[in-house]
C-alpha positions, 0 to 999 in steps of 0.5 A, a space after each residue: 478515528 484512532 490516531 497513531 503517533 510516530 516520533 522521529 528526530 527532526 533531522 529525518 525530514 531534511 534527510 528525506 526532503 519531506 514535511 511531516 505531513 508528506 512523510 505521514 502520507 508516504 508511511 500510510 501508502 507504504 503500509 497499505 502496499 505491504 499489507 496488500 502484498 501480504 494478502 492481509 487487505 484488499 485493494 479497496 481497503 488498501 486504498 482507504 488505508 493509504 487515503 488514495 483512490 484505487 487508481 492511485 493505489 494501482 499506480 503505487 503498486 506498479 511503482 513498487 513492483 507489487 502485482 495488482 492481482 493477489 491470485 496465484 497462477 495455480 489458483 487461476 488455472 484451477 478456476 479456469 479448468 473447473 469453469 
């Protein structure tokens, strides 16, 4: 596994009231949500990146206001009219 190291001033942990481990987990989840919202990764892959279950990812998407469905309404309409 490849690791990425991010450096912060030590006071950021007190400001955010998070330990380094908690902040790392939140950053992984935030990145996964952003990449999912951009359509760059699937739900399953986003959950893997974040280190959570798909159910936990769906909860996080809802809390973040990100739609769980990546299909546009127009695309779904087209699929339904063809079917």
